[in-house]
N, C-alpha and C positions, 0 to 999 in steps of 0.2 A: 927301138921299141922291144926288140926281143931282150935286150940287156935289162931294161926295166922290168920286164916280166920275170926274168930270172931273179932279180934282186928281190921283188916282191914274193916269190916263191919261197926263196932261201931264207928270208927273214921271218916268213909266216911258219915255215917248219922248224926253225932254230928256236922261235917263240914258243910253239906248241911243246917242244922238247923241254924248254925250261920251265913250262908250266906244270909238267908232270910232278915234281916232288910236292910242290905246294897244293895241287889238287889231291894227291894221295893223303896228304896230312889233313886236309879239309873233309875228305871222306871219311878218315878214320875218326876225326872230331864229331862229325855228324852222326856216325854209327855209335860213337860213345854216349853221346847226349840222347839221342832218339830211341836207339834200341838197346843201350846198356851193354854193349860189347866193349870189353876193356883189354882184351889181348892186343890188339893192334894199336890201339891209342896208347897204351903205356909201353910199347916198344919204340914208339916214335917221340912221343911228347917230353918225356924227362930231359932228352938231350937237346931238344928245342927251346926248353925253358931255362936250363942251367948256363948255356953259354949266352945269354941275352946281354951280359956285361960287356962282352968283347964287341969292338964295332964291326970287325970284319973277320968272323971265324972262319977257320978253314976245315969244317966238318960238314955233316949234312944240314946243320942250321943255316949255313950260307946257301944252300941249294934250295932250301924251303923259303926262306926270307927274301933273299935278294934275287931268286930267279924270275918271279914276276916282274920285279923292277927293271931288271936288264932286258927282259921280254917286251916290257912296254916301251923303254927307249929305243930299242931296235926297231919296232914296229913303227913308232912315231917318225924315226929318221926315214923309213921307207915310205911312209904316208905324206909327210910334209917335204916341200922342196924348199931347201934354205939356200939363198944365194947372198953373197956380201959383195957389194961393189966397193972397190978401193979408192976410186977417184971420188965419190961423193961421200964415202965412209958410211954407208946405209946398209941396214940389214932388211932383207925382204923375205918374208916367208909366205910362200903360196899354199893354198888350201890343198884339199884331198884331191888326189889323182884318180883317174878313172881306173875302174878294177882292182881297187885296193880295200874292197870290203872285207875280205878275210883279215887283213892286216888291222883294219879298224876294229873288227870284233875281238881280235887277239889283244889288242892294246886296251880295250875296254875291260875284258875279262882280266888282265893282269892287273889292272888298276884296281878293280874289285877285290881281287884276291890279296894284293899287298894291303889294302885297307883293312880287310877282315882279320889279316895275320897281325897288323899293327894293333887293332883292337883286341884281340885275343891275348897278346903279350902284354898290353896295358892292364886288362882285367885280371891276368894271373900275377902280375907283379903287385897289384893292390890287394888282390885276395890273401897273398901269402906274406 
């Protein structure tokens, strides 16, 4: 039981740390749209848009775009229990575990951030 709780806490803390760059970018984007603040946005946005052609860039774009995706996958692995039976060749996925509401919230938040970032990139690509 203690190992399960440690796994849940470590994946939730790691997921929160991976969400920081994307949340910062979305905060600067919202400040740019609603308040007209351009200083922070133009410091982050050009590098995020320029390296969109590379599949796996190794700069701050990868932290902004793929951080929520990795956080979502880590927290889904912590929430779902996947077992594979070799004798019958069956894959069984059990539902949510008890005491994993923080992991569920992080997984949902990271999914929403990833979808919002993809929508932002598509809009910027077709805009210019």
